[in-house]
N, C-alpha and C positions, 0 to 999 in steps of 0.2 A: 192562770194557767202551765200545767207541765203537758207536754208532748212525750210518747213515749220512743221515738224517735230520734236518733239525732245527728247530726250528720258524721262521715265515721275518718274527719278530720280536726276533729274536733278537741282533741291532743294538744296539734298545733296550734290554736287558736286561740289568745290570753286576752279577755274586754279588757282596756284599761281603766285608770281607777282615776279623780281625782281628790283634793280633800277643793272644797268650800268655805269660799274666807264672802261671810257678811256684812260692812257698813251699815253696822242701824240708823249711825244718826244723818248717810247721806239719803237713807231710800225716802220715798212716796208712797209707799205705798202701791205701789198703782198694780201689782197682780204675776203684772208679766213670765215669773219666773217662776210660779207657784200653774203659771197653764200651761205655758209651753212645755212646760221638762217634761221632758219623754218617759222618763223614767218616774216620778212624782216624788218628789224629793220632797219638796217645798209644800208648806202649806201657812197662807196668815198664821202670826201670832195671833193673838188677846194683848198682850202688851203695847206700849203708843212710844218711841223714840222719845227725841225731844224735842220733837218741829208737831207731834203730834201725828201722828203715821201710825200702822202697825205695818212692819219692816214681815217678811218674812220668816220661818221658823223653816232651822231645816228638821226633817224626821227620821231620815236613817237616809246619811252621808256615805256610808259603806255602797252605796245604791248605782251611786255620780258610776256615769258611765266618762266620765272630764269628753263628754260632747261643748261641750265651751256656750251654750247656746240659751241658759240664764246670764254670761253675764255681756254676751252681743247688744240680747234685747234687754235691755239692765237700760232706763236712759240715764240715770240718775251714775255709771258709772259702781253702785256699794252693790255685787257681787260681780269676784275675781275667784278661778278654780287655780288649783294647781293636779300639776300634770305627780299619781304620783304613784312605783312599780308596785304595786299592792297591784292584786287584781278585784277587778267588782266581782261584788257578791251575785251564785245564782239566783233569783230569786221564780226562776222556774217556768218566765217568760218568755217568748220571741226576740230573738232582736227586730 
C-alpha cells in the first residue's frame, strides 16, 4: 500500500540495502528465513539440495533492507548478508 503522506525529511535518510548469499548445501529447509523476513524476500524453492531439502529462493534481492534477521535465525548458518551502498528499492510499503 502506498501512502499519500511522506515525512518532511525523507530525502535525508536512505534505507540500507543488503546482498543476500544462501549456501544451499548447508540448508535443511526449516523455512525460518521465509517466515520471518520483514520484506518477504524469500520463498521456498521447488528444487532440492544434495541432502533432499528445499532451500530458500530469493525473489527480489533489491527489497532487502539489510536487517540481518534471516542470518540471525538460520540454525545452519546457511545465509549471510553483505551491506551494500545502493539504497533499497521502495516498494510502497511503510517501514
